[in-house]
C-alpha positions in Angstrom: 120.0 115.2 50.5 121.9 118.5 49.8 123.3 120.5 52.8 123.7 124.1 52.4 125.4 126.3 55.0 125.3 130.1 55.3 128.7 131.0 56.7 131.0 133.9 57.0 133.9 134.6 59.3 132.4 138.1 60.0 129.2 138.8 61.8 126.4 141.0 60.7 126.6 140.3 57.1 123.1 138.8 56.6 123.7 134.9 57.3 120.4 134.4 59.2 118.3 136.3 56.9 119.8 134.4 54.0 119.3 131.1 55.7 115.7 131.8 56.7 114.6 133.0 53.2 116.5 130.4 51.2 115.2 127.5 53.5 111.6 128.9 52.9 112.1 129.0 49.2 113.4 125.5 49.1 110.3 124.3 51.0 108.1 126.2 48.8 109.6 124.6 45.7 108.5 121.3 47.2 111.8 120.2 48.9 111.5 118.6 52.3 113.5 121.1 54.2 115.1 121.4 57.7 117.1 124.4 59.1 119.5 123.8 62.0 120.1 126.9 63.9 123.6 126.5 65.2 123.9 130.1 66.4 123.5 130.2 70.2 121.8 133.6 69.8 119.0 131.8 68.2 117.9 134.4 65.6 116.6 131.9 63.1 114.7 130.1 65.8 113.1 133.3 66.9 112.0 134.2 63.4 110.4 130.9 63.0 108.6 131.2 66.3 110.3 128.3 67.9 111.7 128.3 71.5 115.6 128.2 71.3 115.9 125.2 73.6 117.3 121.6 73.2 116.7 119.0 75.8 120.0 118.1 77.1 121.6 121.0 75.3 124.4 120.6 72.7 126.2 118.0 74.8 123.2 115.5 74.3 123.3 116.1 70.4 127.0 116.0 70.0 127.5 112.9 72.1 124.6 111.1 70.3 122.7 110.5 73.4 119.8 112.5 71.7 119.4 112.2 68.0 118.7 115.2 65.9 115.3 113.7 65.0 114.1 114.2 68.5 114.6 117.8 68.4 113.1 118.7 65.1 110.2 121.1 65.3 107.6 122.1 62.9 107.2 125.6 61.6 104.1 127.6 60.2 105.2 126.5 56.7 104.7 123.3 54.7 107.8 121.2 54.1 109.9 123.3 56.4 111.1 122.1 59.9 113.6 123.5 62.3 116.2 122.2 64.7 116.3 125.1 67.3 119.3 126.8 68.8 120.3 126.5 72.3 122.5 128.6 74.4 124.8 125.8 75.2 125.9 125.8 71.6 128.2 128.5 72.8 130.3 125.5 74.1 130.0 123.4 71.0 133.7 123.8 70.1 134.5 122.1 73.4 132.0 119.4 72.9 133.3 118.7 69.3 136.9 118.6 70.6 136.1 115.8 73.0 138.0 112.8 71.6 139.3 109.4 72.5 141.7 106.8 71.1 138.9 105.7 68.6 138.3 109.1 67.1 141.8 110.3 67.1 141.3 113.2 69.6 140.9 116.7 68.2 143.4 116.5 65.4 142.7 119.2 62.8 140.9 117.9 59.8 140.4 114.5 61.6 137.2 112.8 62.7 136.5 115.6 65.1 135.9 118.0 62.1 133.3 115.5 60.8 131.0 115.0 63.7 128.4 117.3 62.5 128.4 115.4 59.1 127.8 112.1 61.0 125.0 113.5 63.0 123.3 114.9 59.8 123.6 111.8 57.8 120.4 110.1 59.2 118.3 113.0 58.0 118.7 111.9 54.4 115.8 109.5 54.8 113.5 112.4 55.7 114.8 115.5 53.9 115.9 116.7 50.6 117.6 120.0 51.8 119.3 120.9 55.1 120.3 124.5 55.8 122.8 125.3 58.4 122.7 128.8 60.0 126.3 129.3 61.3 127.7 131.5 64.0 130.5 133.9 62.8 133.8 132.3 63.8 136.9 130.5 62.7 136.6 127.5 64.9 136.0 123.7 65.2 132.4 124.4 64.6 132.9 126.2 61.4 135.5 123.4 60.3 132.8 120.9 60.9 130.1 123.0 59.0 132.6 123.2 56.0 133.2 119.4 56.0 129.4 118.7 56.4 128.1 121.0 53.7 127.7 120.4 50.0 127.3 124.2 49.4 128.7 127.0 51.4 126.6 130.1 50.7 128.8 133.2 51.8 127.1 136.7 52.2 129.6 139.4 51.7 129.3 143.0 52.5 130.8 145.0 49.6 134.0 146.2 51.6 137.6 145.5 51.1 137.8 143.5 54.4 134.9 141.5 53.7 136.2 140.5 50.3 139.4 139.5 52.2 137.5 137.0 54.3 136.2 135.3 51.0 139.9 134.9 50.0 140.7 133.3 53.4 137.8 131.0 53.2 138.6 129.9 49.7 142.3 129.2 50.7 141.1 127.2 53.8 138.6 125.1 51.7 141.2 124.5 49.0 143.4 122.7 51.5 140.8 120.1 52.2 141.8 116.5 51.2 139.3 114.7 49.2 135.7 116.0 49.2 135.3 119.8 49.2 132.2 121.9 49.3 131.1 124.2 46.5 131.7 127.8 47.6 129.1 130.4 46.4 129.2 134.0 47.6 126.9 136.9 47.0 126.9 140.5 48.0 124.5 141.5 50.9 123.3 144.7 52.2 124.3 146.6 49.0 123.7 150.4 48.8 124.2 151.4 45.1 124.4 155.0 46.2 127.8 154.3 47.5 130.6 154.2 44.9 132.6 151.7 46.8 129.6 149.3 46.9 129.1 149.6 43.2 132.7 149.2 42.2 133.3 146.0 44.4 130.1 144.3 43.5 130.8 144.8 39.8 134.5 144.0 39.9 134.3 140.8 42.0 131.3 139.4 40.2 133.1 139.8 36.9 136.4 138.4 38.2 135.3 135.4 40.1 133.0 132.6 39.1 131.9 131.7 42.6 130.4 135.2 43.1 126.7 135.3 42.2 125.4 138.1 39.9 122.2 138.5 42.3 122.8 141.1 45.1 120.7 141.5 48.2 120.0 145.4 48.5 120.1 147.2 51.9 116.3 147.5 52.6 114.5 148.2 55.7 111.9 145.5 54.8 114.7 142.8 55.5 115.3 144.3 59.0 111.6 143.9 59.5 111.8 140.1 59.5 112.5 140.2 63.2 109.3 142.1 63.8 107.1 140.0 61.5 108.9 136.7 62.6 108.7 135.3 59.1 110.8 135.2 55.9 110.5 138.5 53.8 109.4 136.3 50.9 106.3 135.5 53.0 105.1 138.9 54.4 106.4 141.1 51.6 106.4 138.8 48.5 106.3 141.6 46.0 109.1 143.7 47.5 112.5 144.1 45.9 114.1 142.2 48.7 111.8 139.1 48.1 112.5 139.2 44.4 116.2 139.4 45.1 116.2 136.3 47.4 114.2 134.4 44.8 116.6 135.3 42.1 119.5 134.3 44.5 117.8 130.8 45.1 117.3 130.3 41.5 121.0 131.3 40.8 122.3 128.9 43.5 120.3 126.1 41.9 121.8 126.9 38.5 125.3 127.1 39.9 125.0 123.8 41.8 123.2 121.7 39.2 
């Protein structure tokens, strides 16, 4: 089982649209796939037409009183399931930080930072690919995600500040002891009419191996996902956006093989 997380410290960079489209493409390729919507706003759950509600809330899942298996919902697509969001996820940092003598409390980088990995481990018997749609933050939740994932997929807006967040994330992951996730970034919402967008995408793609050559353009059809409540690769399969997501998924496969 391979775990992919779409993550960025910044919000509004295309994490959810990326997670939804890549999860669908993984399932379409034949992989048994599940997406866990970790964002309390529940955008991915909405797009897959699943109610953003977990029985017992985040506390039941994090405490282990309710296994993730019990909250898995089917979607309209073959091979693709969903663990929905819940508004109580807004308190997930507090839930993850609850510790005792056995777990070592909330020590940074300790067992508290690996709780999500332990919760996800049993899914290996049922799934080939897990996608984590993450809220934007620098928190214990994001630290758990970074420790749980095999691949961190980072959408970037082509601006100076956005590129800086990639450097911060690279530095943070570089401090991990032992196992480290593979970091793969790509440019999202790219408008090639803008000189800065062109310059940054070309420069960073050439300079850094972890930056994909595929870019996701700024197109209205991507914004329409929330209206269609489906991946753009489903309702507009011939669109430039759908072709870009397919190319990105292919490139991720090549970079992680």
